[in-house]
C-alpha positions as CSV (number, residue, x, y, z in Angstrom):
1,X,-86.2,-17.2,-3.5
2,X,-89.0,-15.3,-5.5
3,X,-87.5,-12.9,-8.0
4,X,-88.6,-9.9,-6.0
5,X,-88.5,-11.1,-2.8
6,X,-91.7,-11.0,-2.0
7,X,-94.8,-13.2,-2.1
8,X,-96.5,-13.1,-5.7
9,X,-100.4,-12.5,-6.0
10,X,-102.4,-15.8,-7.4
11,X,-102.3,-15.5,-11.2
12,X,-99.8,-12.9,-11.7
13,X,-97.5,-15.4,-13.3
14,X,-98.1,-17.8,-16.0
15,X,-94.9,-20.1,-15.7
16,X,-96.0,-23.6,-14.9
17,X,-94.0,-26.8,-13.8
18,X,-94.9,-28.2,-17.2
19,X,-93.0,-25.3,-19.2
20,X,-89.7,-26.4,-17.1
21,X,-90.4,-30.2,-17.7
22,X,-90.8,-29.6,-21.4
23,X,-87.6,-27.7,-21.6
24,X,-85.3,-30.5,-23.3
25,X,-82.2,-28.2,-21.8
26,X,-83.4,-29.0,-17.7
27,X,-84.3,-32.5,-18.8
28,X,-86.2,-33.2,-15.7
29,X,-88.1,-36.5,-14.9
30,X,-91.6,-36.4,-13.5
31,X,-91.4,-39.3,-10.2
32,X,-95.1,-38.1,-8.9
33,X,-97.7,-35.8,-9.4
34,X,-98.1,-36.2,-13.5
35,X,-101.4,-34.5,-13.1
36,X,-100.3,-31.4,-11.3
37,X,-98.2,-30.1,-13.5
38,X,-100.3,-26.9,-14.3
39,X,-99.1,-25.6,-10.7
40,X,-97.3,-22.2,-11.4
41,X,-93.7,-21.4,-10.0
42,X,-93.5,-18.3,-8.6
43,X,-89.6,-18.4,-7.7
44,X,-86.3,-21.5,-6.5
45,X,-84.9,-22.2,-3.1
46,X,-82.1,-24.5,-2.3
47,X,-81.9,-26.0,0.8
48,X,-80.9,-29.5,2.7
49,X,-81.8,-28.5,6.1
50,X,-83.9,-31.6,7.6
51,X,-86.4,-28.9,8.7
52,X,-86.8,-26.6,5.3
53,X,-90.1,-24.6,6.5
54,X,-88.3,-21.1,7.4
55,X,-86.5,-21.1,4.5
56,X,-89.2,-21.9,1.6
57,X,-92.1,-20.0,0.2
58,X,-95.6,-20.9,-1.3
59,X,-95.0,-22.0,-4.9
60,X,-91.4,-22.2,-4.9
61,X,-89.7,-25.0,-6.8
62,X,-87.3,-26.5,-3.8
63,X,-84.0,-27.9,-4.8
64,X,-81.9,-30.6,-2.5
65,X,-79.4,-32.9,-2.8
66,X,-80.7,-35.5,0.0
67,X,-77.9,-35.1,2.6
68,X,-80.8,-34.6,5.0
69,X,-82.1,-38.3,4.2
70,X,-81.9,-41.0,6.8
71,X,-84.6,-43.1,6.1
72,X,-88.5,-43.1,5.3
73,X,-89.4,-41.0,8.8
74,X,-86.7,-38.1,7.5
75,X,-88.6,-38.2,4.4
76,X,-92.1,-37.8,6.1
77,X,-90.5,-35.0,8.1
78,X,-89.0,-32.8,5.2
79,X,-92.0,-33.0,3.0
80,X,-94.7,-32.5,5.9
81,X,-92.5,-29.3,6.6
82,X,-92.4,-27.8,2.7
83,X,-96.1,-26.5,3.1
84,X,-97.5,-25.3,-0.4
85,X,-94.5,-25.3,-2.5
86,X,-94.7,-26.2,-6.2
87,X,-92.6,-29.3,-6.3
88,X,-89.8,-31.1,-5.1
89,X,-86.1,-31.3,-7.3
90,X,-84.0,-34.0,-6.5
91,X,-80.4,-33.5,-7.7
92,X,-78.9,-37.1,-8.7
93,X,-75.2,-36.4,-9.1
94,X,-74.6,-38.0,-5.4
95,X,-77.9,-40.3,-4.9
96,X,-80.8,-41.5,-6.4
97,X,-84.2,-40.4,-4.9
98,X,-85.2,-43.0,-2.6
99,X,-88.4,-45.5,-2.7
100,X,-90.0,-44.3,0.3
101,X,-89.4,-40.0,-0.7
102,X,-91.1,-40.9,-3.7
103,X,-94.1,-42.5,-1.5
104,X,-94.3,-40.0,0.8
105,X,-94.7,-37.4,-2.0
106,X,-97.1,-39.2,-4.1
107,X,-99.3,-39.4,-0.9
108,X,-98.9,-35.5,-0.3
109,X,-99.9,-34.6,-3.6
110,X,-96.5,-33.2,-4.1
111,X,-94.5,-33.3,-7.8
112,X,-91.1,-34.8,-7.5
113,X,-88.8,-34.2,-10.2
114,X,-85.3,-35.2,-10.6
115,X,-82.0,-33.5,-12.5
116,X,-79.9,-35.0,-14.3
117,X,-76.0,-35.2,-13.2
118,X,-74.9,-33.0,-15.9
119,X,-77.4,-29.9,-15.4
120,X,-76.3,-27.7,-12.1
121,X,-78.8,-26.5,-9.9
122,X,-77.6,-23.2,-10.8
123,X,-79.1,-23.6,-14.6
124,X,-82.6,-24.7,-13.2
125,X,-82.1,-21.5,-10.5
126,X,-81.3,-18.9,-13.7
127,X,-84.1,-20.8,-15.9
128,X,-86.8,-19.8,-13.9
129,X,-84.8,-16.7,-12.5
130,X,-85.4,-15.4,-16.3
131,X,-88.9,-16.5,-17.1
132,X,-89.6,-14.7,-13.9
133,X,-88.2,-11.5,-14.8
134,X,-89.7,-12.0,-18.5
135,X,-92.9,-12.1,-17.1
136,X,-92.7,-8.9,-15.3
137,X,-93.1,-7.4,-18.8
138,X,-91.4,-4.6,-20.4
139,X,-92.5,-1.7,-18.4
140,X,-92.6,-2.6,-15.0
141,X,-94.2,-0.3,-12.5
142,X,-91.4,2.2,-10.9
143,X,-90.9,0.2,-7.3
144,X,-89.6,-2.7,-9.3
145,X,-87.5,-1.1,-12.0
146,X,-84.4,-1.0,-10.6
147,X,-84.7,-4.5,-8.8
148,X,-85.3,-5.9,-12.3
149,X,-82.0,-4.2,-13.8
150,X,-80.2,-6.0,-10.7
151,X,-81.5,-9.3,-11.3
152,X,-80.9,-9.2,-15.1
153,X,-77.3,-8.1,-14.1
154,X,-76.8,-11.5,-12.8
155,X,-78.9,-13.8,-14.9
156,X,-76.9,-11.9,-17.8
157,X,-73.7,-13.3,-16.9
158,X,-72.4,-10.1,-14.6
159,X,-70.4,-10.6,-11.6
160,X,-70.7,-10.4,-7.7
161,X,-68.8,-7.4,-8.3
162,X,-70.9,-6.1,-11.2
163,X,-73.9,-6.2,-8.9
164,X,-72.4,-4.7,-6.1
165,X,-71.3,-1.7,-7.9
166,X,-74.5,-1.4,-9.6
167,X,-76.0,-1.0,-6.4
168,X,-73.6,1.4,-4.9
169,X,-73.9,3.6,-7.9
170,X,-77.4,3.6,-8.1
171,X,-78.0,4.2,-4.4
172,X,-74.9,6.6,-4.4
173,X,-73.4,5.1,-1.5
174,X,-70.7,2.6,-0.8
175,X,-71.6,-0.8,-0.6
176,X,-69.8,-4.6,0.4
177,X,-70.8,-8.0,0.8
178,X,-68.7,-9.4,3.9
179,X,-68.4,-12.7,5.6
180,X,-69.3,-13.1,9.5
181,X,-65.4,-12.7,9.9
182,X,-65.2,-9.5,8.4
183,X,-63.7,-10.4,5.2
184,X,-64.9,-8.4,2.1
185,X,-66.0,-10.5,-0.7
186,X,-67.3,-7.8,-2.8
187,X,-67.2,-4.1,-2.0
188,X,-67.3,-0.8,-4.1
189,X,-64.6,0.5,-2.4
190,X,-61.6,-0.4,0.1
191,X,-62.8,-0.7,3.8
192,X,-60.7,-0.1,7.0
193,X,-59.8,-3.0,9.0
194,X,-61.1,-1.7,12.1
195,X,-64.2,-1.0,10.4
196,X,-64.5,-4.5,9.3
197,X,-63.9,-5.8,12.6
198,X,-66.7,-3.6,14.0
199,X,-69.1,-4.6,11.4
200,X,-68.4,-8.2,11.8
201,X,-68.9,-7.7,15.6
202,X,-72.2,-6.0,15.3
203,X,-73.4,-8.4,12.7
204,X,-72.7,-11.8,15.1
205,X,-73.9,-9.8,18.3
206,X,-76.7,-7.7,17.2
207,X,-80.3,-9.1,18.8
208,X,-81.8,-7.3,15.8
209,X,-80.9,-6.9,12.4
210,X,-80.5,-4.6,10.2
211,X,-77.9,-2.8,12.7
212,X,-75.4,0.2,12.4
213,X,-71.8,0.8,12.9
214,X,-71.2,4.3,13.1
215,X,-72.5,5.2,9.7
216,X,-72.7,1.9,8.4
217,X,-75.7,0.1,8.0
218,X,-75.2,-4.0,8.7
219,X,-77.9,-6.0,6.6
220,X,-78.3,-10.1,6.6
221,X,-78.1,-11.6,3.3
222,X,-79.7,-15.3,3.5
223,X,-80.8,-18.0,5.8
224,X,-79.7,-21.5,5.1
225,X,-77.2,-23.1,7.5
226,X,-78.9,-22.6,11.2
227,X,-76.3,-20.5,12.5
228,X,-75.5,-16.8,12.1
229,X,-71.5,-17.4,12.3
230,X,-71.8,-19.2,8.7
231,X,-73.9,-16.3,7.1
232,X,-72.9,-13.1,5.0
233,X,-74.0,-10.0,5.3
234,X,-74.4,-6.5,3.2
235,X,-72.6,-3.2,4.6
236,X,-73.6,0.3,2.9
237,X,-73.3,3.9,3.8
238,X,-76.1,5.6,5.5
239,X,-78.9,4.7,8.2
240,X,-80.9,2.4,7.0
241,X,-82.9,2.7,3.4
242,X,-86.3,4.1,2.6
243,X,-88.7,3.4,-0.3
244,X,-87.1,2.4,-3.6
245,X,-83.4,2.0,-1.9
246,X,-84.8,-0.6,0.6
247,X,-86.2,-2.4,-2.5
248,X,-83.1,-2.6,-4.1
249,X,-80.8,-3.3,-0.9
250,X,-83.5,-6.3,0.0
251,X,-83.1,-7.8,-3.8
252,X,-79.4,-7.4,-3.7
253,X,-79.3,-9.7,-0.3
254,X,-81.5,-12.5,-2.2
255,X,-79.6,-12.0,-5.3
256,X,-76.2,-12.4,-3.5
257,X,-77.9,-15.5,-2.0
258,X,-78.3,-16.8,-5.2
259,X,-74.8,-16.5,-6.0
260,X,-73.6,-17.8,-3.3
261,X,-75.6,-20.7,-4.0
262,X,-74.4,-20.9,-7.8
263,X,-70.9,-20.8,-6.5
264,X,-72.0,-24.1,-4.0
265,X,-73.5,-26.0,-7.3
266,X,-70.5,-25.6,-9.7
267,X,-68.5,-27.8,-8.0
268,X,-70.6,-31.2,-7.1
269,X,-68.3,-32.9,-9.6
270,X,-65.4,-31.5,-7.1
271,X,-67.2,-33.1,-4.2
272,X,-67.9,-36.7,-5.9
273,X,-64.1,-36.9,-6.6
274,X,-63.4,-36.1,-3.1
275,X,-65.8,-38.8,-1.8
276,X,-63.9,-41.0,-4.0
277,X,-60.8,-40.0,-2.3
278,X,-61.9,-40.4,0.9
279,X,-63.8,-43.7,0.4
280,X,-60.9,-45.2,-0.8
281,X,-58.6,-43.9,1.9
282,X,-60.8,-45.4,4.6
283,X,-61.2,-48.7,3.0
284,X,-57.4,-49.0,2.7
285,X,-57.5,-49.7,-0.9
286,X,-56.1,-46.7,-2.3
287,X,-53.3,-47.3,-4.6
288,X,-50.5,-44.3,-4.9
289,X,-51.5,-43.5,-8.8
290,X,-55.3,-43.4,-7.9
291,X,-54.6,-41.0,-5.3
292,X,-52.4,-38.9,-6.9
293,X,-54.7,-38.8,-9.9
294,X,-57.9,-37.3,-7.4
295,X,-55.5,-35.2,-5.5
296,X,-54.6,-33.7,-9.1
297,X,-58.4,-33.1,-9.7
298,X,-59.0,-31.2,-6.5
299,X,-55.8,-28.8,-7.6
300,X,-54.3,-30.2,-3.9
301,X,-50.8,-30.3,-4.5
302,X,-48.4,-32.2,-1.9
303,X,-45.3,-30.9,-3.0
304,X,-44.7,-28.1,-1.2
305,X,-46.4,-29.5,2.0
306,X,-49.7,-30.7,3.1
307,X,-51.5,-30.9,6.2
308,X,-55.3,-32.0,7.2
309,X,-57.5,-29.5,9.6
310,X,-60.8,-30.7,11.2
311,X,-63.1,-28.6,12.9
312,X,-66.6,-28.7,14.6
313,X,-68.7,-25.7,15.1
314,X,-72.2,-26.9,15.9
315,X,-73.7,-29.2,13.0
316,X,-72.1,-30.2,9.7
317,X,-73.3,-27.4,7.4
318,X,-71.9,-24.7,9.6
319,X,-68.6,-26.3,10.3
320,X,-67.9,-26.8,6.7
321,X,-68.9,-23.4,6.1
322,X,-67.0,-22.2,8.9
323,X,-64.0,-23.9,8.0
324,X,-64.0,-22.7,4.3
325,X,-64.5,-19.1,5.7
326,X,-61.4,-19.8,7.9
327,X,-59.0,-21.2,5.3
328,X,-60.1,-18.9,2.3
329,X,-57.3,-16.4,2.6
330,X,-54.8,-18.9,2.6
331,X,-56.4,-21.8,0.8
332,X,-58.6,-20.2,-2.0
333,X,-61.6,-22.1,-2.1
334,X,-62.9,-25.7,-0.5
335,X,-64.4,-29.0,-1.9
336,X,-67.1,-30.3,0.8
337,X,-67.6,-34.0,1.1
338,X,-70.4,-35.7,3.9
339,X,-69.1,-38.1,6.0
340,X,-71.0,-40.8,8.2
341,X,-69.3,-43.3,10.7
342,X,-67.6,-46.2,8.7
343,X,-68.4,-44.4,5.3
344,X,-67.7,-41.2,3.3
345,X,-71.2,-40.3,1.5
346,X,-72.7,-37.7,-0.2
347,X,-72.1,-33.9,-0.1
348,X,-74.6,-31.1,0.0
349,X,-75.5,-27.6,1.6
350,X,-78.3,-25.7,2.4
351,X,-78.6,-22.1,0.9
352,X,-81.2,-20.0,0.5
353,X,-83.9,-17.2,0.8
354,X,-83.5,-13.4,1.2
355,X,-83.4,-11.4,4.7
356,X,-86.3,-9.0,5.0
357,X,-85.4,-5.8,6.9
358,X,-87.6,-4.9,9.8
359,X,-87.9,-8.6,11.2
360,X,-86.4,-9.8,14.4
361,X,-82.8,-11.2,13.2
362,X,-81.7,-14.7,14.2
363,X,-79.8,-14.5,17.6
364,X,-76.2,-15.7,17.4
365,X,-76.4,-19.3,17.2
366,X,-79.7,-19.5,15.9
367,X,-79.6,-19.0,11.6
368,X,-77.3,-18.0,9.1
369,X,-76.9,-18.8,5.6
370,X,-74.2,-21.4,4.0
371,X,-72.9,-22.3,0.9
372,X,-69.6,-23.8,0.9
373,X,-66.7,-22.6,-1.8
374,X,-64.4,-24.5,-3.7
375,X,-61.1,-24.7,-5.1
376,X,-57.7,-25.6,-4.2
377,X,-58.3,-27.2,-0.5
378,X,-60.5,-30.2,0.0
379,X,-63.0,-30.6,3.2
380,X,-65.7,-32.7,4.2
381,X,-67.9,-33.4,7.3
382,X,-68.7,-35.7,9.6
383,X,-72.7,-36.4,9.4
384,X,-72.9,-37.6,13.3
385,X,-70.3,-35.3,15.0
386,X,-70.7,-32.4,12.6
387,X,-66.7,-32.5,12.0
388,X,-65.6,-30.8,8.7
389,X,-62.0,-32.0,7.3
390,X,-60.0,-30.1,4.7
391,X,-56.8,-31.0,2.7
392,X,-54.7,-27.9,3.1
393,X,-51.8,-27.4,0.9
394,X,-49.4,-24.7,2.6
395,X,-48.6,-23.2,-0.3
396,X,-45.7,-21.1,1.1
397,X,-47.5,-20.8,4.7
398,X,-46.1,-22.9,7.5
399,X,-48.0,-24.9,9.9
400,X,-47.7,-22.6,12.6
401,X,-49.1,-19.4,10.3
402,X,-51.8,-21.4,9.2
403,X,-52.8,-22.6,12.8
404,X,-52.4,-19.2,14.1
405,X,-54.5,-17.8,11.1
406,X,-57.3,-20.4,11.8
407,X,-57.1,-19.6,15.9
408,X,-57.5,-15.8,14.7
409,X,-60.5,-15.9,12.6
410,X,-62.1,-18.2,15.2
411,X,-61.6,-15.7,17.6
412,X,-63.8,-13.2,15.5
413,X,-66.5,-15.9,15.5
414,X,-66.4,-16.3,19.1
415,X,-68.7,-13.4,19.3
416,X,-71.8,-15.0,17.7
417,X,-71.0,-18.8,18.7
418,X,-74.0,-18.9,21.9
419,X,-73.9,-22.1,23.1
420,X,-71.6,-23.6,20.3
421,X,-67.5,-23.8,20.7
422,X,-65.0,-24.1,17.7
423,X,-62.9,-27.0,17.8
424,X,-59.8,-27.2,15.7
425,X,-57.2,-30.3,15.1
426,X,-54.4,-29.7,13.2
427,X,-52.3,-32.5,11.8
428,X,-48.5,-32.7,11.0
429,X,-47.3,-31.8,7.3
430,X,-46.3,-34.5,4.6
431,X,-44.9,-33.4,1.4
432,X,-46.1,-37.1,-0.3
433,X,-49.9,-38.6,-0.9
434,X,-48.7,-41.9,1.1
435,X,-49.4,-40.9,4.5
436,X,-52.8,-39.0,3.8
437,X,-55.1,-41.2,5.8
438,X,-52.6,-41.1,8.7
439,X,-52.9,-37.3,8.6
440,X,-56.7,-37.0,8.9
441,X,-56.6,-39.3,11.6
442,X,-54.2,-37.2,13.1
443,X,-56.5,-34.2,12.6
444,X,-59.5,-35.9,14.0
445,X,-58.2,-37.3,16.7
446,X,-56.4,-33.6,17.8
447,X,-59.9,-32.1,17.2
448,X,-61.3,-34.6,19.9
449,X,-58.9,-33.4,22.4
450,X,-59.4,-29.6,21.4
451,X,-63.1,-30.2,22.2
452,X,-62.1,-31.4,25.7
453,X,-60.9,-27.7,26.4
454,X,-63.0,-25.3,28.2
455,X,-62.8,-22.1,26.0
456,X,-65.2,-21.4,23.2
457,X,-62.4,-21.6,20.6
458,X,-59.6,-24.6,21.1
459,X,-57.0,-25.7,19.1
460,X,-54.3,-29.0,19.2
461,X,-51.7,-29.3,16.9
462,X,-50.1,-32.4,15.7
463,X,-47.3,-31.6,17.7
464,X,-49.4,-31.2,20.7
465,X,-50.7,-34.7,20.2
466,X,-47.2,-36.2,21.2
467,X,-47.2,-33.6,24.1
468,X,-48.2,-34.9,27.8
469,X,-50.5,-31.7,27.8
470,X,-52.8,-33.4,25.6
471,X,-53.2,-36.7,27.7
472,X,-53.8,-34.2,30.6
473,X,-56.5,-32.9,28.4
474,X,-58.6,-36.1,28.0
475,X,-58.7,-37.1,31.4
476,X,-61.9,-35.9,32.9
477,X,-61.9,-32.8,35.0
478,X,-63.3,-34.3,38.4
479,X,-60.4,-36.9,38.3
480,X,-58.0,-34.6,37.1
481,X,-58.8,-32.3,40.3
482,X,-58.8,-35.5,42.6
483,X,-55.5,-36.1,41.5
484,X,-54.0,-32.7,41.9
485,X,-55.5,-32.5,45.2
486,X,-54.1,-35.6,46.5
487,X,-50.4,-34.9,45.6
488,X,-50.7,-30.9,46.2
489,X,-53.2,-30.3,48.5
490,X,-51.6,-30.3,51.2
491,X,-49.0,-27.7,49.7
492,X,-51.7,-25.3,48.8
493,X,-53.2,-25.4,52.4
494,X,-49.6,-25.0,54.1
495,X,-49.1,-21.7,51.6
496,X,-52.0,-20.2,52.1
497,X,-51.8,-20.8,56.2
498,X,-48.3,-20.0,56.3
499,X,-47.4,-17.7,53.5
500,X,-45.1,-19.6,52.2
501,X,-44.1,-20.6,48.5
502,X,-43.4,-24.3,48.6
503,X,-45.9,-25.1,45.5
504,X,-43.9,-22.2,43.3
505,X,-40.4,-23.7,44.7
506,X,-41.6,-27.4,43.7
507,X,-42.5,-26.3,40.2
508,X,-39.2,-24.2,39.6
509,X,-37.3,-27.1,40.8
510,X,-39.0,-29.6,38.1
511,X,-38.6,-27.0,35.7
512,X,-34.7,-26.6,36.0
513,X,-34.2,-30.5,35.8
514,X,-33.7,-30.8,39.4
515,X,-30.5,-28.5,39.5
516,X,-30.4,-27.0,43.0
517,X,-28.2,-24.2,41.7
518,X,-30.4,-23.1,38.9
519,X,-33.6,-23.1,41.0
520,X,-31.9,-21.2,43.7
521,X,-30.7,-18.6,41.3
522,X,-34.4,-18.2,39.7
523,X,-35.9,-17.8,43.2
524,X,-33.4,-15.6,44.3
525,X,-32.8,-17.5,47.7
526,X,-29.5,-19.1,49.1
527,X,-29.2,-23.0,48.5
528,X,-29.5,-24.3,52.0
529,X,-33.2,-22.3,52.2
530,X,-33.7,-24.3,48.9
531,X,-32.8,-27.6,50.5
532,X,-35.1,-26.6,53.7
533,X,-38.1,-25.9,51.7
534,X,-37.7,-29.0,49.6
535,X,-37.3,-31.3,53.0
536,X,-40.6,-29.6,53.9
537,X,-42.4,-30.7,50.4
538,X,-41.4,-34.2,51.0
539,X,-42.6,-34.4,54.8
540,X,-46.1,-32.7,53.7
541,X,-46.6,-35.3,50.7
542,X,-44.9,-38.3,51.9
543,X,-42.9,-38.2,48.5
544,X,-39.1,-38.4,47.5
545,X,-38.0,-35.6,45.1
546,X,-34.7,-38.1,44.4
547,X,-37.4,-40.4,42.6
548,X,-37.8,-39.6,38.9
549,X,-41.6,-41.5,39.1
550,X,-42.2,-38.9,42.0
551,X,-41.2,-35.9,40.3
552,X,-43.3,-37.2,36.8
553,X,-46.4,-37.5,39.2
554,X,-45.8,-34.0,40.7
555,X,-45.1,-32.7,37.1
556,X,-48.6,-34.0,36.0
557,X,-50.3,-32.6,39.1
558,X,-48.7,-29.1,38.4
559,X,-50.0,-29.0,35.0
560,X,-53.7,-30.1,36.1
561,X,-54.9,-26.7,36.4
């Protein structure tokens, strides 16, 4: 983002790359482009998307954790899509810049710099932002005065709440920062639940943004994760914003995106701990003291119960952002780590760039922003399948309450899923760390089974995994239809032709464990009538209801809807 959320005229800024390199507090190391350090810096953007072109601007400093890197081809693709940016900066907390990326940047004439592990992206971002604000001068043209004050509020240590309160006071209207589920992240005053639900639905479904709900405006905050369900938005009283007010709203959106990115950067160390924990669990070499120590570092307690949640909702960054959001009210904060088949790897999410009014908003399933949060629950995502995994302390909630909460939040996001689906797997509960690896596998297996469902949102719990219904869900649809037709097809046809109730009779008989009296009572028929119906069922199907194996076959066929 540039400091004003706009393109800056050539020559307007004096800050150059060499100024950043010469700052000892940043300790930037130049790998390529030593002769290009006179380039002007207009802003800063953070992204780990394989295609960053939509989210970076000319002259920006682009920060990346390299989670997109899969080889030389990916390096060529990423650098080729950066356009005329000032430079590329790589974090070294999780991965050293690969040789192929260094070669590509050198060939493209793009300065490549690295940032030490103990310097977070947020520190570099704030440094650039401070410098740009200072260069605007002490007496800026009036249209930018309010926007300078907003940026200064955040840079000088103000919270997101203070920032929103400042805007609400300046515009004299209530204002809120909200998530796609309708959760109020910060707000200048309370907001009714019905209004939150309508605002979230409008944000998720509107073809164009900004939009309106009653007398409230809906304004997108930023882009980064390629799906709207992972984005945040602004809501404020009034229909749109004009003139200086519009400038203030645009800048607020940009600064909220920056703060969200800072929240993400602040927990890179926790991600490294979770990386190590997951690597140990997968390798089978985890000793109990080491496991307990890492769980304690992540603030993940098992004493009152711990379960694992796995989720897919499109790509990995979207899955992590969505799982973070669904768990946040019950488990304040999520630590993210990335997973590739066979090994746990490095973490990262994309974030950045202000939304702009008057432009076409990405449709559901198109774009959004995402930076995971941090704290008491740990989550990671599978690089190939886009699967997010979270270690969730129950903290007074039951497993059923947690699952219900997850599904309720996912149902809200359903309106904006587009072609995507949300599949959730919830493990059983443990009160000790010893069986954690088994819980992770159980949750991931449950998530795989949930993905076989037909609805937009599907959940399978640990209890479900031990049910025959879960096995049935894993059977391909054509095979299920064939099995049901072979066993029950003649009964269905007979009922349709003769207006009889043989299928209902069979199902009730099996549900009552073969009790003649209980079945007749439920169907409100005489036992002799029931006896006739059951005999007719046996004649039509060629199966005996006295055989337990035959009864099991009938029960499974009835469950294959």
